[in-house]
N, CA, C and O of each residue as an XYZ file, in Angstrom:
376
protein
N     -33.314      0.518      0.654
C     -31.653      0.552     -0.006
C     -30.875     -0.208      1.023
O     -30.696      0.011      2.221
N     -30.402     -1.296      0.116
C     -29.069     -1.774      0.506
C     -27.983     -0.914      0.935
O     -27.773      0.247      0.584
N     -27.209     -1.753      1.874
C     -25.737     -1.106      2.144
C     -25.073     -0.793      1.255
O     -24.757      0.384      1.079
N     -24.649     -1.881      0.376
C     -24.086     -1.366     -0.623
C     -24.066     -0.383     -1.894
O     -23.176      0.130     -2.571
N     -25.721     -0.361     -1.896
C     -26.303      0.812     -2.964
C     -26.163      2.297     -2.186
O     -26.012      3.349     -2.807
N     -26.232      2.208     -0.820
C     -25.848      3.299      0.014
C     -24.563      3.722     -0.048
O     -24.280      4.920     -0.038
N     -23.660      2.755     -0.116
C     -22.600      3.235     -0.108
C     -21.594      3.526     -1.634
O     -20.408      3.851     -1.605
N     -22.337      3.333     -2.775
C     -22.288      3.473     -3.972
C     -22.743      4.699     -4.082
O     -22.020      5.423     -4.768
N     -24.216      5.462     -3.405
C     -24.458      6.585     -3.767
C     -23.541      7.469     -2.900
O     -23.122      8.392     -3.599
N     -23.157      7.521     -1.863
C     -22.108      8.339     -1.115
C     -20.774      8.389     -1.924
O     -20.079      9.400     -1.828
N     -20.339      7.236     -2.805
C     -19.143      7.630     -3.576
C     -19.693      8.395     -4.696
O     -19.063      9.344     -5.165
N     -20.666      8.087     -5.084
C     -20.898      9.348     -6.387
C     -21.052     10.360     -5.770
O     -20.181     11.140     -6.155
N     -21.769     10.893     -4.893
C     -21.983     12.090     -4.343
C     -20.373     12.869     -3.747
O     -20.268     14.094     -3.692
N     -19.257     11.952     -3.352
C     -18.392     12.715     -3.095
C     -17.662     13.143     -4.353
O     -17.078     14.226     -4.377
N     -17.675     12.269     -5.478
C     -17.279     12.685     -6.913
C     -17.811     13.825     -7.511
O     -17.113     14.726     -7.975
N     -19.314     13.805     -7.514
C     -20.140     15.099     -7.803
C     -19.653     16.695     -6.608
O     -19.633     17.879     -6.944
N     -19.382     16.192     -5.461
C     -18.890     17.308     -4.686
C     -17.314     17.403     -5.023
O     -16.898     18.559     -4.948
N     -16.470     16.560     -5.334
C     -15.136     17.014     -5.742
C     -15.305     18.222     -7.236
O     -14.765     19.325     -7.319
N     -16.142     17.615     -8.184
C     -16.644     18.665     -9.183
C     -16.958     19.902     -8.661
O     -16.150     20.816     -8.828
N     -17.757     20.056     -8.193
C     -18.446     20.919     -7.218
C     -17.601     22.207     -7.399
O     -17.737     23.213     -8.095
N     -16.325     21.626     -6.163
C     -15.622     22.195     -5.543
C     -14.142     22.082     -6.074
O     -13.154     21.808     -5.392
N     -14.181     22.334     -7.368
C     -12.660     22.196     -8.043
C     -12.253     23.258     -8.128
O     -11.294     23.352     -8.894
N     -12.578     24.176     -7.644
C     -12.001     25.754     -7.979
C     -12.210     26.188     -6.838
O     -12.285     27.416     -6.801
N     -12.384     25.476     -5.523
C     -12.756     25.793     -4.103
C     -11.366     25.242     -3.070
O     -11.496     24.174     -2.472
N     -10.177     25.980     -2.937
C      -9.313     25.359     -2.368
C      -9.953     24.619     -0.979
O      -9.891     23.393     -0.882
N     -10.367     25.170     -0.265
C     -10.784     24.688      1.231
C     -11.718     23.493      1.330
O     -11.440     22.379      1.774
N     -13.156     24.026      0.721
C     -13.699     23.100      0.004
C     -13.524     21.737     -0.262
O     -13.899     20.804      0.447
N     -12.870     21.677     -1.435
C     -12.114     20.815     -2.111
C     -11.159     19.621     -0.901
O     -11.352     18.521     -0.383
N      -9.961     20.820     -0.917
C      -9.436     19.531      0.192
C      -9.863     19.163      1.683
O      -9.206     18.627      2.576
N     -11.285     19.664      1.662
C     -11.725     19.011      3.217
C     -12.236     17.825      2.705
O     -12.331     17.014      3.627
N     -12.559     17.422      1.782
C     -12.730     15.967      1.042
C     -11.798     14.948      1.335
O     -12.081     13.754      1.432
N     -10.674     15.453      1.473
C      -9.419     14.131      1.319
C      -9.126     14.326      2.558
O      -9.470     15.275      3.264
N      -8.303     13.167      2.908
C      -7.931     12.166      3.818
C      -6.728     13.253      4.699
O      -6.591     14.422      4.336
N      -6.196     12.867      5.473
C      -4.917     13.835      5.666
C      -3.675     12.853      4.721
O      -2.737     13.380      4.122
N      -3.854     11.829      4.751
C      -2.895     11.228      4.030
C      -2.979     10.731      2.775
O      -2.435      9.692      2.402
N      -3.693     11.497      2.072
C      -4.038     11.487      0.620
C      -2.876     11.428     -0.527
O      -1.977     12.269     -0.501
N      -2.905     10.654     -1.299
C      -1.593     10.650     -2.278
C      -2.292     10.485     -3.503
O      -3.164      9.642     -3.713
N      -1.701     11.657     -4.600
C      -2.844     12.012     -5.740
C      -1.487     12.013     -6.888
O      -0.511     12.740     -6.704
N      -1.581     11.304     -7.795
C      -0.668     11.437     -8.946
C      -1.302     12.502    -10.047
O      -2.177     11.783    -10.530
N      -1.384     13.504    -10.598
C      -2.303     14.494    -10.501
C      -1.638     14.077    -12.710
O      -0.902     13.183    -13.129
N      -2.302     15.115    -13.411
C      -2.494     14.623    -14.977
C      -1.124     14.789    -15.851
O      -0.905     14.355    -16.982
N      -0.136     15.660    -14.862
C       1.292     15.638    -15.598
C       2.116     14.596    -14.892
O       3.328     14.488    -15.083
N       1.414     13.817    -14.054
C       2.486     12.532    -13.196
C       3.477     13.205    -12.031
O       4.686     12.991    -11.946
N       2.888     13.852    -11.374
C       3.485     14.803    -10.384
C       3.073     14.191     -9.097
O       1.941     14.496     -8.720
N       3.561     13.623     -8.566
C       3.118     13.003     -6.899
C       2.762     13.828     -5.810
O       3.720     14.265     -5.172
N       1.747     14.123     -5.468
C       1.322     14.777     -4.320
C       0.886     13.804     -3.122
O      -0.136     13.121     -3.191
N       2.029     13.800     -1.657
C       1.347     13.376     -0.664
C       0.958     14.313      0.281
O       1.651     15.330      0.317
N      -0.130     14.220      1.187
C      -0.726     14.590      1.929
C      -1.350     16.010      1.411
O      -0.917     16.819      0.591
N      -2.795     15.996      2.385
C      -3.922     17.074      2.371
C      -3.147     18.551      2.245
O      -3.414     19.310      1.313
N      -2.218     18.868      3.212
C      -1.413     19.907      3.405
C      -0.700     20.303      2.111
O      -0.932     21.438      1.693
N       0.176     19.484      1.391
C       0.555     19.581      0.311
C       0.073     19.667     -0.996
O       0.472     20.286     -1.982
N      -1.224     18.632     -0.722
C      -1.969     18.924     -1.860
C      -2.791     20.328     -2.161
O      -3.029     20.956     -3.193
N      -3.131     20.532     -0.677
C      -3.926     22.461     -0.687
C      -3.227     23.023     -1.316
O      -3.642     23.563     -2.342
N      -1.727     23.121     -0.888
C      -0.735     24.081     -1.357
C      -0.552     23.806     -3.005
O      -0.476     24.802     -3.724
N      -0.501     22.867     -3.436
C      -0.329     22.741     -4.978
C      -1.559     23.135     -5.606
O      -1.483     23.824     -6.624
N      -2.832     22.757     -5.092
C      -4.019     23.431     -5.669
C      -4.283     25.123     -5.849
O      -4.724     25.880     -6.714
N      -3.680     25.219     -4.360
C      -3.919     26.785     -4.597
C      -2.760     27.572     -5.724
O      -2.917     28.623     -6.345
N      -1.834     26.840     -5.716
C      -0.707     27.234     -7.334
C      -1.036     27.680     -8.616
O      -0.819     28.589     -9.417
N      -1.836     26.335     -8.409
C      -2.699     25.897     -9.658
C      -3.502     26.489    -10.049
O      -3.590     26.586    -11.273
N      -4.522     27.205     -9.146
C      -5.238     27.999     -9.066
C      -5.131     29.626     -9.491
O      -5.966     30.531     -9.476
N      -3.883     29.580     -9.831
C      -3.136     31.276     -9.586
C      -2.965     30.660    -11.218
O      -1.831     31.099    -11.408
N      -3.183     30.215    -12.029
C      -2.796     29.975    -13.493
C      -3.667     29.983    -14.128
O      -4.830     29.960    -13.725
N      -3.271     30.019    -15.367
C      -4.940     29.526    -16.675
C      -5.426     28.293    -16.286
O      -6.556     28.129    -16.746
N      -4.980     27.224    -15.531
C      -6.014     26.181    -14.999
C      -6.979     26.396    -14.267
O      -7.677     25.409    -14.034
N      -7.414     27.786    -13.602
C      -8.305     28.081    -12.923
C      -9.729     28.288    -13.723
O     -10.852     28.245    -13.219
N      -9.356     28.547    -15.242
C     -10.575     28.632    -16.071
C     -10.975     27.481    -16.743
O     -11.954     27.559    -17.484
N     -10.290     26.260    -16.588
C     -10.666     24.975    -17.130
C     -11.683     24.426    -16.248
O     -11.576     24.640    -15.040
N     -12.582     23.799    -16.666
C     -13.834     23.347    -15.990
C     -13.860     22.062    -16.662
O     -13.709     21.803    -17.856
N     -14.123     21.157    -15.472
C     -14.384     19.397    -15.791
C     -15.336     19.026    -15.204
O     -15.910     19.698    -14.347
N     -15.651     17.931    -15.553
C     -16.690     17.071    -14.951
C     -16.097     15.670    -15.055
O     -15.359     15.217    -15.930
N     -16.440     15.265    -14.293
C     -16.363     13.450    -13.842
C     -16.958     12.666    -13.577
O     -17.471     12.751    -12.461
N     -17.271     11.400    -14.438
C     -18.212     10.685    -14.364
C     -17.874      9.423    -13.877
O     -16.955      8.816    -14.427
N     -18.597      8.821    -12.728
C     -18.080      7.403    -12.529
C     -19.060      6.257    -13.520
O     -20.257      5.976    -13.592
N     -17.956      5.867    -14.114
C     -18.528      4.843    -14.737
C     -18.781      3.318    -14.052
O     -19.567      2.447    -14.425
N     -18.204      3.310    -13.361
C     -18.000      1.925    -12.637
C     -17.251      1.752    -11.153
O     -16.031      1.820    -11.005
N     -18.346      1.484     -9.938
C     -17.278      1.230     -8.907
C     -17.529     -0.418     -8.457
O     -18.532     -1.122     -8.333
N     -15.990     -0.639     -8.279
C     -15.929     -1.850     -7.971
C     -15.690     -2.094     -6.248
O     -14.547     -1.711     -5.997
N     -16.293     -2.536     -5.145
C     -16.180     -2.972     -3.934
C     -14.980     -4.075     -4.067
O     -15.136     -5.120     -4.699
N     -13.876     -3.756     -3.463
C     -12.828     -4.801     -2.994
C     -12.462     -5.324     -1.965
O     -11.819     -6.372     -1.922
N     -12.943     -4.448     -0.677
C     -13.127     -4.795      0.565
C     -14.228     -4.120      1.155
O     -14.908     -3.229      0.644
N     -14.365     -4.760      2.562
C     -15.389     -4.110      3.301
C     -15.633     -2.854      3.751
O     -16.689     -2.371      4.161
N     -14.468     -2.330      3.627
C     -14.165     -0.793      3.683
C     -13.242     -0.071      2.422
O     -12.450      0.830      2.695
N     -13.397     -0.480      1.248
C     -12.579     -0.281      0.066
C     -13.049     -0.482     -1.326
O     -13.050     -1.568     -1.906
N     -13.474      0.721     -1.849
C     -14.045      0.521     -3.233
C     -12.832      1.412     -4.096
O     -11.955      2.198     -3.737
N     -13.259      0.864     -5.395
C     -12.238      1.567     -6.744
C     -13.386      2.047     -7.519
O     -14.323      1.269     -7.696
N     -13.439      3.578     -8.142
C     -14.153      4.294     -8.614
C     -13.440      4.402     -9.970
O     -12.268      4.734     -9.790
N     -13.703      4.259    -11.080
C     -13.130      3.797    -12.472
C     -14.267      5.187    -13.006
O     -15.484      5.010    -13.051
N     -13.669      6.405    -13.343
C     -13.925      7.763    -13.799
C     -13.979      8.312    -15.220
O     -12.995      7.918    -15.846
N     -14.424      8.737    -15.622
C     -13.917      9.446    -17.279
C     -14.104     11.111    -16.750
O     -14.963     11.459    -15.940
N     -13.211     11.938    -17.328
C     -13.284     13.251    -16.844
C     -13.326     14.072    -18.322
O     -12.536     13.718    -19.197
N     -14.072     14.946    -18.520
C     -14.536     15.633    -19.787
C     -14.124     17.067    -19.661
O     -14.557     17.646    -18.665
N     -13.680     17.467    -20.146
C     -13.607     19.136    -20.422
C     -14.914     19.858    -20.393
O     -15.692     19.290    -21.159
N     -15.482     20.935    -19.782
C     -16.382     21.677    -20.380
C     -16.177     22.907    -20.719
O     -15.323     23.641    -20.222
N     -17.058     23.232    -21.701
C     -16.914     24.425    -22.889
C     -17.317     25.388    -22.137
O     -17.389     26.533    -22.584
């Protein structure tokens, strides 16, 4: 397998792991870098793994904990030697 194919497979596995751990604060946040920046679905910016961990824990204390989703990577574009953009579609599971 070529290096680029291995990188793409690793990204797809990361997305699958995030799906698997979407209700597990410790496992999910372990996937993030210390300096992660995320803008959530309602437009709130969360900066840093610790802040994200706190926000996720609070969210899982609400009815959001009962919503399961699946994220499917549709396209992965490598924009540099160690940088890729993954275009994903998220769907709610019933």
